[in-house]
C-alpha positions in Angstrom: -90.6 -190.2 -227.6 -91.5 -187.5 -224.9 -93.1 -188.0 -222.4 -96.4 -186.1 -223.1 -96.5 -188.6 -225.8 -95.9 -191.7 -223.9 -98.7 -190.5 -221.4 -101.1 -189.7 -223.9 -99.8 -193.9 -224.7 -101.0 -194.9 -222.2 -103.8 -193.2 -221.3 -105.3 -195.0 -224.7 -104.5 -198.3 -223.4 -105.9 -197.8 -220.3 -108.7 -196.3 -222.2 -108.6 -199.9 -224.1 -108.7 -201.8 -221.8 -111.3 -199.8 -220.0 -109.6 -199.6 -216.5 -110.8 -196.6 -214.6 -108.8 -193.5 -213.1 -110.2 -194.9 -209.8 -108.6 -197.9 -210.5 -104.8 -196.9 -211.4 -105.5 -194.3 -209.0 -106.2 -197.2 -206.1 -103.4 -199.5 -207.0 -100.7 -196.1 -206.9 -101.8 -195.0 -203.7 -102.8 -191.3 -205.3 -105.8 -189.4 -205.8 -108.1 -189.6 -208.7 -107.3 -186.2 -209.4 -103.8 -186.9 -209.6 -104.3 -189.5 -212.3 -106.8 -186.8 -214.5 -103.9 -184.7 -214.6 -101.0 -187.1 -215.5 -104.2 -188.2 -218.0 -104.1 -184.3 -219.2 -100.8 -183.2 -219.1 -101.4 -181.0 -216.6 -98.5 -182.3 -214.6 -97.1 -185.3 -215.0 -96.1 -188.6 -212.4 -92.9 -188.3 -211.3 -90.2 -191.8 -212.2 -91.3 -194.3 -210.0 -94.9 -193.7 -210.4 -94.5 -193.1 -214.7 -93.2 -197.0 -214.7 -95.6 -197.9 -212.6 -98.4 -195.8 -214.9 -96.7 -197.9 -217.8 -96.2 -201.3 -215.5 -100.0 -200.8 -215.4 -101.2 -200.7 -218.3 -98.3 -203.2 -219.8 -97.1 -201.0 -221.8 -92.6 -201.6 -222.7 -90.7 -198.5 -223.8 -87.8 -198.5 -226.1 -84.3 -196.2 -225.1 -82.2 -195.7 -227.3 
């Protein structure tokens, strides 16, 4: 699965769990606009931030 598909999945999980961009930004110590840019695919998080996003939505990925 490519990064943009994973970000879209994360965005859907955040919406379904009613987790706001503000809550994600506060937990990750980044700005709300940074989170919004990630979720709109304008920019991408680095690997540690990406893993943090997965942890926030409690999402596991399998790497083949």
